[in-house]
C-alpha positions in Angstrom: 7.1 -34.8 2.0 5.4 -37.8 3.7 2.9 -39.6 1.8 0.2 -38.9 4.5 0.3 -35.2 4.4 -3.0 -34.0 2.8 -3.8 -30.6 1.3 -7.4 -29.4 0.9 -7.8 -26.5 -2.0 -11.1 -24.7 -2.0 -11.7 -22.1 -4.7 -14.7 -21.7 -7.1 -12.6 -21.0 -10.0 -11.9 -24.4 -11.7 -8.7 -23.3 -13.6 -7.3 -22.4 -10.2 -8.1 -25.5 -8.6 -6.4 -27.4 -11.6 -3.2 -25.4 -11.5 -2.7 -25.8 -7.6 -3.8 -29.9 -8.1 -0.8 -30.1 -10.7 1.4 -28.1 -8.9 0.7 -30.0 -5.7 1.0 -33.5 -7.3 4.4 -32.4 -8.8 5.5 -31.7 -5.4 4.4 -35.1 -4.4 1.7 -33.6 -1.9 -1.5 -35.3 -1.7 -4.4 -33.2 -2.3 -8.2 -32.6 -2.8 -10.2 -29.8 -4.2 -13.8 -28.3 -3.6 -15.6 -25.7 -5.6 -17.3 -24.0 -2.4 -16.6 -24.0 1.2 -19.6 -25.8 2.4 -18.5 -28.7 0.4 -15.4 -28.9 2.3 -17.2 -28.3 5.8 -19.2 -31.4 4.7 -16.4 -33.4 4.3 -14.6 -32.0 7.3 -17.0 -34.0 9.3 -15.4 -37.3 8.1 -11.9 -36.4 7.3 -9.3 -33.5 8.0 -6.4 -32.5 5.9 -3.1 -31.0 7.2 -3.2 -27.6 5.3 -6.1 -25.8 3.6 -5.6 -23.3 0.9 -9.0 -21.1 0.5 -9.9 -18.3 -1.8 -11.8 -15.4 -0.2 -14.6 -14.6 -2.4 -16.9 -17.7 -3.2 -20.7 -18.6 -3.5 -22.4 -19.4 0.0 -19.7 -19.4 2.7 -16.7 -17.3 1.8 -13.2 -17.6 2.7 -13.2 -15.4 5.7 -16.2 -17.3 7.2 -14.3 -20.7 6.7 -11.4 -19.2 8.2 -13.2 -18.2 11.4 -15.1 -21.5 11.9 -11.4 -23.5 11.3 -9.6 -21.1 13.7 -12.5 -21.7 16.4 -12.9 -25.4 15.9 -9.6 -26.4 14.5 -7.0 -24.0 15.7 -4.0 -26.4 14.6 -5.2 -26.4 11.1 -3.1 -24.0 8.9 -5.0 -22.0 6.4 -3.6 -20.2 3.3 -5.7 -17.4 2.1 -5.6 -16.6 -1.7 -7.3 -13.8 -3.5 -7.9 -11.8 -6.6 -9.4 -9.0 -4.7 -6.7 -7.9 -2.5 -6.4 -5.0 -0.1 -5.3 -3.9 3.1 -8.3 -4.8 5.1 -8.7 -8.2 3.8 -4.8 -8.9 4.5 -5.3 -7.9 8.0 -8.3 -9.5 8.7 -7.3 -12.8 7.2 -3.9 -12.8 9.5 -6.3 -11.7 12.4 -8.7 -14.6 11.8 -5.8 -16.9 11.9 -4.7 -17.1 8.4 -1.1 -19.2 8.2 -0.4 -17.0 4.9 -2.2 -14.5 2.6 -1.4 -14.3 -1.2 -3.0 -12.1 -3.8 -3.7 -13.7 -7.2 -2.0 -14.0 -9.3 0.3 -16.0 -7.3 3.8 -17.6 -8.2 3.1 -21.4 -8.1 6.3 -22.3 -6.7 5.9 -19.7 -4.0 2.5 -21.4 -2.8 4.3 -24.9 -2.9 7.0 -23.5 -0.7 4.2 -21.9 1.6 2.3 -25.2 1.7 5.4 -27.1 2.6 6.1 -24.9 5.5 2.6 -25.1 6.6 2.7 -28.7 6.6 5.9 -28.7 8.7 4.0 -26.6 11.2 1.2 -28.8 11.2 3.5 -31.5 12.2 4.5 -29.5 14.9 1.0 -29.1 16.2 1.7 -25.2 16.7 -1.5 -23.2 17.5 -2.8 -20.1 15.7 -3.8 -16.7 16.7 -7.6 -16.6 17.3 -9.8 -14.2 15.5 -10.9 -10.8 16.0 -13.6 -8.4 14.8 -13.3 -6.8 11.4 -11.1 -3.9 11.0 -12.2 -0.3 10.1 -11.4 1.3 6.6 -8.2 2.4 5.7 -6.5 5.2 3.5 -3.9 3.0 2.2 -4.8 1.6 -1.3 -2.9 -0.6 -3.7 -3.1 -3.7 -5.8 0.7 -3.6 -6.9 2.6 -6.7 -5.9 5.0 -4.3 -3.9 2.1 -2.9 -2.1 0.6 -6.4 -1.4 4.0 -7.2 0.8 3.4 -4.0 2.6 -0.1 -5.1 3.6 1.1 -8.7 4.4 3.7 -7.1 6.6 1.1 -5.1 8.5 -1.1 -8.3 8.9 1.8 -10.5 10.2 2.4 -7.5 12.9 -1.1 -6.8 13.8 -0.6 -8.7 17.2 3.0 -7.5 18.0 4.6 -4.7 19.8 7.8 -4.8 17.8 9.9 -2.0 16.7 9.5 -1.3 13.2 11.5 0.9 10.6 9.8 1.9 7.3 11.8 3.1 4.5 10.7 4.8 1.2 10.6 8.3 -0.6 8.9 11.6 0.5 5.3 11.4 -0.3 4.9 7.5 -0.3 2.6 7.2 2.7 5.1 6.2 5.5 2.9 7.8 8.2 -0.3 6.0 6.9 1.9 2.8 7.1 2.8 3.7 10.9 -0.9 4.5 11.7 -2.0 1.3 10.2 0.5 -0.9 12.0 -0.8 1.0 15.5 -4.4 0.3 14.5 -4.2 -3.2 14.1 -1.8 -3.3 17.1 -2.8 -4.4 20.7 -2.1 -0.5 21.7 -4.8 0.6 19.4 -6.9 2.1 22.1 -3.8 4.1 23.2 -2.2 7.0 21.9 -0.5 7.4 18.5 1.9 10.4 18.5 3.7 11.4 15.1 7.0 13.9 15.4 8.7 14.7 12.3 12.4 15.0 13.2 13.4 17.2 10.3 10.8 19.6 11.3 12.2 20.4 14.8 15.1 22.7 15.5 17.9 21.0 17.0 18.0 22.8 20.2 14.3 21.9 21.1 14.4 18.2 20.2 15.2 16.9 23.4 12.4 19.0 25.1 9.9 17.7 22.3 10.9 14.4 22.9 11.5 13.8 26.7 9.6 17.1 28.0 11.3 19.7 30.7 11.0 20.7 34.3 10.0 24.4 35.2 13.2 26.5 34.9 15.0 24.1 32.8 15.7 26.8 30.2 15.1 30.1 29.3 11.5 30.3 28.4 10.5 27.0 30.6 7.9 28.6 32.7 6.0 25.3 33.4 6.5 21.3 33.2 6.0 19.9 29.9 5.5 16.4 29.1 7.5 15.5 26.0 6.2 13.0 23.5 7.4 9.7 25.0 5.2 10.6 28.2 1.8 11.7 25.5 2.5 8.2 23.8 2.9 6.2 27.0 1.0 2.9 26.5 0.8 3.5 22.9 3.0 4.3 19.7 5.3 6.9 18.9 6.2 7.5 15.4 9.6 9.0 14.5 9.6 10.3 10.9 12.9 11.0 9.2 14.9 9.4 12.0 17.9 9.9 9.9 17.8 13.7 10.9 18.0 13.1 14.4 21.3 15.0 15.8 23.9 12.7 17.6 23.2 13.6 21.2 19.5 13.1 20.9 20.3 9.4 19.2 22.2 8.5 22.4 19.4 9.4 24.7 16.8 7.7 22.3 19.0 4.5 22.8 18.9 4.5 26.5 15.2 5.0 26.4 14.8 2.0 24.2 17.2 -0.2 26.4 15.8 1.0 29.8 12.4 2.0 29.1 12.9 5.3 31.0 14.3 8.9 30.7 14.8 12.3 32.4 13.1 15.1 31.4 15.3 18.2 30.3 16.3 19.6 33.6 15.0 16.8 35.8 16.5 14.3 38.4 13.7 12.0 38.8 13.5 9.0 36.0 10.4 8.6 34.2 9.3 5.2 33.1 7.0 4.6 29.8 5.9 1.7 27.7 6.1 2.8 24.3 6.1 1.0 20.8 8.8 2.9 18.4 7.9 3.0 14.8 10.8 4.9 13.0 10.6 6.1 9.0 13.4 7.6 6.9 13.7 8.5 3.3 17.4 8.1 3.5 19.9 5.3 3.5 20.5 4.6 7.4 23.2 2.1 6.5 25.2 4.8 4.5 24.7 7.2 7.6 26.0 4.5 9.7 29.0 4.1 7.6 29.6 7.9 7.6 29.3 8.1 11.2 26.1 10.2 11.1 23.9 7.6 12.8 24.9 5.5 15.6 25.1 1.7 14.5 23.7 0.2 17.7 20.6 2.6 17.7 20.2 1.4 14.1 20.1 -2.3 15.0 17.9 -1.3 17.8 15.3 0.2 15.2 15.9 -2.1 12.3 14.1 -5.2 13.9 11.4 -5.3 11.2 11.7 -3.3 8.1 9.0 -2.3 5.9 9.7 -0.6 2.3 7.1 1.6 0.9 7.5 1.4 -2.9 7.6 5.0 -4.9 4.4 5.6 -7.1 6.5 5.0 -10.5 6.9 1.3 -9.2 3.2 0.9 -8.6 1.6 2.6 -11.9 -1.3 0.2 -11.9 -2.5 1.8 -8.4 -2.7 5.1 -9.7 -6.3 5.1 -11.2 -7.6 3.7 -8.1 -5.8 6.2 -6.1 -7.2 9.2 -7.9 -10.5 7.8 -7.9 -10.4 7.8 -3.8 -8.7 11.1 -3.9 -11.5 12.6 -6.2 -14.2 11.4 -3.8 -12.5 12.8 -0.7 -11.8 16.0 -2.3 -15.4 16.4 -3.6 -16.4 15.7 0.2 -14.2 18.2 1.8 -14.3 21.0 -0.9 -17.9 20.3 -2.1 -19.1 19.5 -5.8 -18.9 16.6 -7.6 -16.2 13.9 -7.8 -14.2 14.1 -11.1 -13.9 11.3 -13.7 -10.8 10.9 -16.1 -11.1 10.4 -19.4 -9.1 7.6 -20.9 -6.6 9.4 -22.7 -6.1 11.4 -19.5 -5.7 8.6 -17.2 -3.2 6.9 -19.3 -1.5 10.1 -19.6 -1.2 10.1 -15.6 -0.1 6.7 -15.3 2.7 7.2 -17.4 4.2 10.3 -15.3 7.0 9.6 -13.2 5.4 11.5 -9.9 8.5 12.6 -8.1 6.2 13.7 -5.1 4.8 10.2 -4.9 1.1 9.8 -3.7 1.3 13.0 -1.8 2.1 15.0 -5.2 -0.9 12.6 -6.9 -3.4 13.8 -4.2 -2.7 17.5 -4.5 -3.1 17.2 -8.1 -6.5 15.9 -7.6 -7.3 18.5 -5.2 -6.1 21.1 -7.9 -8.2 19.5 -10.4 -11.5 19.4 -8.2 -11.1 23.2 -7.8 -9.9 24.4 -11.1 -11.6 21.9 -13.7 -14.9 23.3 -14.6 -16.6 20.1 -15.9 -17.0 16.6 -14.3 -14.9 14.8 -17.1 -11.1 15.6 -17.2 -9.4 16.3 -20.3 -5.6 16.6 -21.0 -6.1 20.2 -21.1 -7.6 20.2 -17.4 -4.6 19.1 -15.9 -2.0 21.5 -14.1 0.6 22.8 -16.4 3.5 21.8 -14.4 2.7 18.0 -15.0 3.9 18.5 -18.9 7.1 19.0 -17.2 7.3 15.7 -15.2 6.8 13.3 -17.8 9.5 10.4 -18.4 11.5 10.8 -20.5 12.7 14.5 -19.8 11.7 15.5 -23.1 7.9 16.1 -22.9 6.4 16.0 -26.0 8.9 14.4 -28.0 8.3 11.6 -30.3 10.2 9.3 -27.9 8.0 10.5 -25.2 4.4 9.9 -26.5 5.7 6.6 -27.7 6.9 5.6 -24.3 3.5 6.5 -22.8 1.5 4.5 -25.7 4.1 1.6 -25.1 3.4 1.7 -21.2 -0.5 1.9 -21.6 -0.4 -1.1 -24.0 1.8 -3.5 -21.9 -0.7 -2.2 -18.8 -3.5 -3.3 -20.7 -2.1 -6.6 -21.9 -0.8 -7.4 -18.1 -4.3 -6.8 -17.0 -5.5 -9.4 -19.5 -7.4 -7.1 -21.7 -8.0 -7.8 -25.4 -8.7 -5.9 -28.7 -6.8 -3.0 -27.3 -6.8 -1.4 -30.9 -10.4 -0.8 -30.4 -9.7 1.6 -27.4 -6.3 2.9 -28.5 -7.1 4.2 -32.0 -10.6 6.3 -31.1 -8.5 7.9 -28.1 -5.6 8.6 -30.4 -8.0 10.3 -32.7 -9.7 12.2 -29.9 -6.5 13.6 -28.9 -5.4 14.5 -32.1 -8.6 16.4 -32.9 -8.7 18.3 -29.7 -5.2 19.3 -30.1 -5.8 20.6 -33.7 -9.1 22.3 -32.6 -7.3 24.2 -29.9 -4.7 25.0 -32.4 -6.9 26.6 -34.8 -9.2 28.3 -32.3 -12.1 26.0 -33.1 -12.2 26.4 -36.7 -13.0 22.9 -38.2 -11.6 23.7 -41.8 -8.2 24.8 -40.4 -7.9 21.7 -38.1 -9.1 19.1 -40.7 -6.4 20.9 -42.9 -3.8 20.4 -40.0 -4.6 16.7 -39.4 -4.4 16.0 -43.4 -8.3 15.4 -43.8 -11.1 17.1 -45.5 -13.6 18.9 -43.5 -16.3 16.3 -43.7 -14.1 13.5 -42.6 -13.4 15.5 -39.5 -16.9 16.1 -39.0 -17.6 12.3 -39.2 -15.0 11.3 -36.8 -16.2 13.9 -34.1 -19.5 12.3 -34.5 -18.2 9.0 -34.1 -16.2 9.8 -31.2 -19.4 11.8 -29.5 -17.2 15.1 -29.5 
């Protein structure tokens, strides 16, 4: 690294500035830090760095406003955005306003240095950046887990692209939501988004669905019909569960991708289309290729950019926020008030494996909204089948509740919380009291005996816990 290269850091958190200064110094990168964007802009009148690392949320001018200013007045200056409040909208907006890179906090300091060195290399090449665009609408994609941040960053990087994308992930993880986000943030956003699930279409109707048919092409074809490719012309065609596409249809799809034209079923005139393809699957396409069930050349056509959607069990920290979102939406759709999870209920739900992923979580929230009588949701208010989906499989065993407790404690500490026993002990006692009262049909004397307490102790505990 040349001694002339200079990086400016702007963040209102002095500890972040200190960490970045130390890491950049160790990497031999000259740097200067600022507590707010206005101070940086003032300094920019007399001097200019090679790279800027900026937080988003700061007093005065925020990071996105700074980014817009730099994109307009200093388009060759790479800007790396960092934030502790990361979501899809801020990621996409950062890239659309010209960010070189977007990093959610807490970040890996070695990664920051590596990205800074890449940005410095770009600065030396004097390559221009993408101009800014207006803010984007709200999205249904929610996630603060690192794996979801990678998804957001991928969507942001592809925001100005028409490139083919392959999305893989288990059923219910939200592959179509990601496809819609890719379309909504693309140059084709004003044109159609057409979704088609390959697994839901009978084999003998698939080519007609995709490519349309002429009148009289087959029995029942009483009129000409446009297929999904024509309907999506100028926009995006989302092919879900692409691994279930029959071999003969794979061949026709490959030709469309190569030539940009096709023939309707029973037709003799080529139809030209301009369509971006986004495909998705829960299967291992490489394995299907090895078995001869999926064309290798089509796989390579589709596998230009791949986005992996994590299963819900790999992003447990997102479950509370997702449930809050689903409760609010269910309340709006079904009428009534939005439900609120008690801490012990929330921790129980975080510990489940959710084999149906986000779709199962949303359906659970809708069930609770309809079936639970009160606003606060207790463990007893949950669907009975959830007790069968805990991990380990033996729900209710000593290993199970210890595993759930372990996960809860680990998550609390990862989030930087302290004095966790102050929350854990009352929660544990509340659950034990509720179960004992249910078992004794509300008889406090019997419940106290089950717990190994006297009745006065139970009464005092219930008062302390506001039960």
